[in-house]
TIBAMAR-823025 format. One line per field, with one value per residue (C-alpha): x negated, y negated, z; residue in three letters; residue number from 0. Coordinates in pm, whole numbers, padded with zeros to 5 digits, m for minus. Last residue first. Example, Ala and Ser with C-alpha at 12.3 -4.5 7.8 and 13.67 -1.06 7.14 Angstrom:
! TIBAMAR-823025
x = c(m01367:m01230)
y = c(00106:00450)
z = c(00714:00780)
resn = c(ser:ala)
resi = c(1:0)
***
This chain:
! TIBAMAR-823025
x = c(11314:11181:11334:11154:11355:11184:11202:11454:11521:11777:12030:11991:12342:12207:11908:12067:12384:12154:11963:12284:12435:12066:12049:12015:11733:11524:11517:11205:11242:11002:10797:10647:10303:10300:10178:09835:09637:09272:09207:09039:09248:09551:09425:09334:09726:09799:09592:09735:10092:10021:09845:10122:10431:10637:10623:10911:11099:11000:11069:10832:10972:10691:10701:10581:10757:11001:11333:11485:11123:11233:11237:11512:11733:11735:11768:12110:12161:12472:12745:12750:12616:12327:12025:11732:11424:11132:11101:10756:10774:10463:10278:10191:10399:10383:10626:10781:11128:11144:11129:11362:11604:11538:11570:11950:12058:11929:11742:11503:11154:11096:10748:10639:10279:10074:10185:10351:10148:10240:09932:09976:10096:10309:10465:10533:10684:10939:11020:11106:11311:11218:11407:11624:11347:11058:10751:10455:10086:09811:10008:09776:09933:09899:10044:10347:10385:10408:10676:10870:10861:10986:11285:11313:11055:10866:10528:10234:09950:09622:09304:09475:09256:09462:09419:09556:09880:09929:09950:10217:10378:10346:10556:10771:10877:10938:11112:10919:11116:11009:10608:10441:10111:09827:09511:09147:09124:09441:09777:09930:10271:10325:10058:10143:10506:10382:10208:10551:10725:10432:10378:10728:10852:10687:10348:10514:10544:10202:10171:10409:10307:09959:09657:09339:09446:09452:09857:09880:10083:10426:10565:10357:10281:10663:10860:11164:11180:11453:11549:11522:11622:11813:11818:11615:11823:12111:12098:12152:12157:12056:11735:11749:11572:11356:11630:11659:11752:11784:11629:11299:11296:11064:10831:10790:10457:10576:10554:10775:11021:11029:11070:10818:10767:11073:11059:11028:11108:11089:10765:10713:10419:10302:10182:10091:10257:10428:10219:10102:09924:10037:10409:10563:10732:10910:10802:10924:10878:10657:10578:10694:10720:11013:11140:11453:11723:12130:12300:12575:12909:13096:12991:13142:12879:12538:12603:12885:12850:12671:12403:12348:12288:12058:11870:11798:11559:11545:11228:11155:10933:10908:11157:11095:11021:11154:10955:11022:10860:11072:11395:11394:11664:11854:11928:12323:12499:12680:12780:12671:12814:12860:13144:13154:13177:13253:13073:12747:12545:12338:12237:12220:12115)
y = c(10851:11151:11298:11515:11745:11871:12194:12384:12761:12781:12579:12320:12193:11829:11860:12114:11883:11576:11741:11826:11480:11325:11503:11183:11091:11380:11676:11851:12128:12281:11964:12053:12143:11825:11671:11757:11646:11524:11480:11158:10999:11144:10986:10647:10650:10708:10387:10141:10239:10126:09805:09709:09768:10021:10260:10550:10478:10534:10738:10856:11044:11056:11333:11213:11503:11256:11257:11557:11746:11713:12097:12062:11799:11926:11606:11561:11378:11205:11065:11351:11383:11195:11263:11178:11364:11160:11247:11261:11446:11350:11549:11432:11775:11985:11982:12324:12220:11825:12004:12260:12011:11821:12114:12181:11801:11826:11587:11801:11710:11691:11677:11843:11726:11860:12184:12379:12549:12886:13026:12830:13067:13244:12874:12888:13216:13153:12793:12934:13241:13476:13573:13317:13052:13230:13046:13004:12989:12804:12562:12344:12218:12552:12733:12527:12565:12971:12912:12684:12937:13220:12987:13048:12748:12647:12529:12603:12359:12455:12250:11915:11656:11372:11532:11869:11699:11489:11792:11940:11593:11619:11974:11821:11543:11809:12044:12231:12226:12179:12078:12208:12075:12182:11934:11978:11591:11492:11408:11114:11179:10843:10933:11278:11184:10890:11110:11253:10952:10784:11113:11173:10802:10621:10811:11097:10908:10887:11252:11231:10887:11050:10937:10890:10518:10371:10281:09942:09898:09699:09571:09257:09117:09177:08992:09198:09468:09513:09787:09902:10204:10300:10559:10302:10179:09909:09655:09721:10086:10244:10063:09825:10051:09712:09667:09999:09851:09440:09208:09363:09723:09850:09555:09657:09510:09213:08978:09226:09223:08832:08856:08695:09036:09112:09482:09719:10067:10331:10208:10108:10219:10038:10031:09678:09611:09271:09115:09139:08959:08596:08647:08273:08242:08565:08887:09078:09466:09588:09968:10279:10455:10585:10714:10515:10650:10577:10298:10149:10169:10149:10268:10397:10437:10493:10899:10885:11182:11001:10867:11190:11336:11030:11080:11456:11261:11290:11172:10913:10877:10590:10310:09976:09720:09390:09216:08947:08617:08377:08597:08861:08960:09292:09424:09459:09751:10034:10353:10730:10938:11000:11099:11196:10845:10600:10539:10636:10568:10676:10340:10292:09961)
z = c(m01582:m01409:m01132:m00862:m00633:m00316:m00136:m00312:m00270:m00566:m00387:m00072:m00133:m00119:m00344:m00619:m00636:m00659:m00952:m01113:m01079:m01174:m01523:m01715:m01484:m01611:m01356:m01161:m00888:m00672:m00589:m00258:m00393:m00527:m00174:m00230:00096:00145:m00195:m00162:m00408:m00219:00109:m00030:m00162:00200:00297:00001:00107:00476:00363:00117:00372:00507:00827:00811:01139:01455:01785:02098:02375:02652:02934:03254:03420:03597:03442:03580:03524:03151:03139:03404:03253:02910:02719:02490:02183:02149:01922:01668:01306:01095:01360:01114:01227:01301:01680:01845:02190:02376:02641:03016:03136:02887:02562:02507:02638:02505:02151:02197:02317:01977:01803:01961:01915:01544:01354:01163:01206:01569:01651:01973:02089:02385:02336:02648:02906:02927:02756:02478:02232:02499:02552:02177:02169:02446:02339:01951:02069:01768:01468:01356:01493:01267:01464:01197:01340:01222:01016:00787:00491:00285:00595:00620:00263:00299:00579:00343:00093:00358:00506:00904:01019:01334:01221:01524:01489:01699:01732:01601:01466:01341:00971:01086:01265:00930:00739:00989:00960:00625:00628:00869:00612:00327:00529:00789:01081:01447:01427:01727:01833:02071:02120:01958:01938:02112:01943:02061:01887:01730:01475:01405:01322:01131:00914:00815:00779:00535:00392:00311:00255:m00033:m00030:m00199:m00521:m00570:m00651:m00942:m01069:m01122:m00897:m01082:m01214:m00858:m00780:m00702:m00403:m00322:m00032:00119:m00251:m00346:m00038:m00149:m00428:m00663:m00905:m01262:m01471:m01157:m00829:m00679:m00401:m00400:m00116:00285:00274:m00030:m00022:00270:00564:00721:00943:01115:01426:01354:01125:01085:01270:01010:01087:01448:01597:01744:01428:01246:01520:01471:01100:00887:00722:00593:00584:00270:00390:00117:00035:m00364:m00530:m00816:m01202:m01282:m01603:m01524:m01271:m00896:m00658:m00605:m00616:m00574:m00942:m00915:m01083:m01381:m01512:m01271:m01351:m01140:m00840:m00625:m00278:m00158:m00360:m00386:m00576:m00362:m00547:m00228:00099:00400:00726:00779:00790:00584:00368:00096:00348:00484:00154:00057:00370:00263:00011:m00373:m00521:m00800:m01110:m01368:m01258:m01412:m01116:m01043:m00804:m00538:m00408:m00600:m00641:m00886:m01133:m01114:m01444:m01448:m01356:m01526:m01360:m01290:m00994:m00626:m00389:m00049:00098:m00166:m00548:m00385:m00724:m00987:m01196:m01577:m01690)
resn = c(phe:thr:ile:leu:val:lys:val:val:asp:asp:leu:lys:gln:asp:ala:val:glu:phe:ala:arg:glu:met:asp:asp:phe:arg:phe:glu:his:thr:thr:met:his:ser:pro:asp:val:arg:lys:ala:glu:leu:val:arg:leu:leu:arg:glu:met:arg:leu:arg:gly:gly:pro:cys:leu:gly:thr:ala:ile:thr:lys:asp:ala:met:gly:val:gly:trp:glu:val:arg:pro:ile:arg:val:phe:glu:gly:glu:gly:phe:tyr:gly:ile:asn:ser:val:thr:gly:gly:pro:lys:thr:ile:lys:val:ala:thr:gln:phe:thr:ala:asp:ala:gly:leu:ala:glu:ile:ala:thr:asp:val:gly:glu:gly:gly:thr:leu:glu:leu:ile:arg:gly:ala:val:asp:glu:asn:val:phe:asp:val:ile:glu:asp:ala:gly:tyr:thr:arg:ala:leu:arg:gln:arg:arg:pro:val:ser:glu:val:gly:val:val:leu:gly:ala:gly:arg:leu:arg:ala:gly:ala:thr:ala:met:leu:gly:val:pro:gly:gln:ala:leu:val:ala:val:thr:gly:gly:ile:pro:ile:ser:gly:lys:glu:ala:gly:met:phe:gly:thr:ser:leu:met:asp:ala:cys:tyr:val:ala:met:glu:asp:ala:ile:gly:asp:pro:ile:arg:ala:leu:asn:ala:asp:ala:glu:asn:val:his:phe:tyr:asp:ala:phe:val:gly:asp:lys:ser:asn:ala:phe:lys:phe:gly:gly:leu:pro:gly:gly:ser:gln:ser:pro:tyr:gly:asn:gln:ala:ser:leu:asp:gly:trp:asp:pro:thr:ile:ala:gly:val:leu:val:arg:asp:gly:pro:arg:phe:tyr:ala:val:glu:ser:gly:val:ala:his:val:ile:gly:val:ala:glu:his:gly:leu:thr:leu:asn:glu:arg:pro:gly:ile:gly:gly:arg:val:thr:his:ser:asp:ser:thr:cys:ile:leu:ala:arg:thr:thr:arg:val:ile:ala:asp:gly:pro:gly:pro:gln:pro:val:pro:lys:glu:met:phe:gly:val:arg:gly:ile:glu:lys:met:val:phe:ala:lys:met)
resi = c(348:347:346:345:344:343:342:341:340:339:338:337:336:335:334:333:332:331:330:329:328:327:326:325:324:323:322:321:320:319:318:317:316:315:314:313:312:311:310:309:308:307:306:305:304:303:302:301:300:299:298:297:296:295:294:293:292:291:290:289:288:287:286:285:284:283:282:281:280:279:278:277:276:275:274:273:272:271:270:269:268:267:266:265:264:263:262:261:260:259:258:257:256:255:254:253:252:251:250:249:248:247:246:245:244:243:242:241:240:239:238:237:236:235:234:233:232:231:230:229:228:227:226:225:224:223:222:221:220:219:218:217:216:215:214:213:212:211:210:209:208:207:206:205:204:203:202:201:200:199:198:197:196:195:194:193:192:191:190:189:188:187:186:185:184:183:182:181:180:179:178:177:176:175:174:173:172:171:170:169:168:167:166:165:164:163:162:161:160:159:158:157:156:155:154:153:152:151:150:149:148:147:146:145:144:143:142:141:140:139:138:137:136:135:134:133:132:131:130:129:128:127:126:125:124:123:122:121:120:119:118:117:116:115:114:113:112:111:110:109:108:107:106:105:104:103:102:101:100:99:98:97:96:95:94:93:92:91:90:89:88:87:86:85:84:83:82:81:80:79:78:77:76:75:74:73:72:71:70:69:68:67:66:65:64:63:62:61:60:59:58:57:56:55:54:53:52:51:50:49:48:47:46:45:44:43:42:41:40:39:38:37:36:35:34:33:32:31:30:29:28:27:26:25:24:23:22:21:20:19:18:17:16:15:14:13:12:11:10:9:8:7:6:5:4:3:2:1:0)
***
């Protein structure tokens, strides 16, 4: 089969690989749609260390091709969504309520990390009964694929942000995950949602997904403007959706005492992230910093699919570019280099 791989740090391309085989509890999925994530770029640049000929990608839907002898709920021919995170559900971290960390920090993040990812004609899924979800007939593949990561991670930012009904929320950065955090904040009942973004297309999308106000960090002082919008109090919840030291510091500054900084950004560079001492109340301002890795699993995916089925959110507005898998090298270049005002790239197999 054809696979799109990270050959080494800084170098990608196609290669031929054997079709994977399922273990007793596993499944093999024939890929139909996939999305390129900024995390793929981080990986290629060495964000998780060196990798050799590792198949990239972690956002995909497809058709079940084969299952292991112990798989009970899925059969070949089922149209399925696979979460970007595929935990080992028997691990102690999973039993403790943190399945994404099964096997160690970020251990549930297997695709394009500890095993081959989904940018291939076929890919392997561990613990299929727990990590696959059937896609309802009324939801197209190009919609369902957004549940794998973007909806799950973005909504997690809102969930972990402890947003009170009618509360104030700032979402720092309106890339795909930030846009879904904005949508999630609205779904959680926020009374004021502020999107921080400078790119006009993303500003417009932020309003589409529920932002009441837009703060342009290029032309405005973000902290000053958000304090102005909240009567000097700061927000109940600041969602950091970029993964940058300066943005994280801003999130701490604009969060009111007793509020929550919810981090969903991927910090792919640098050894440390700084916390502004004074605005943190020299460590005693009752500001909670919450973190998490994209939730996976069948129950999570089924709930997200229900959100789409009920037409609460339409993630397809984020698809700005579409490519065939044969054109993956160009598609990755567009996504990696942020060319042509790209937001999200959809791959059709």
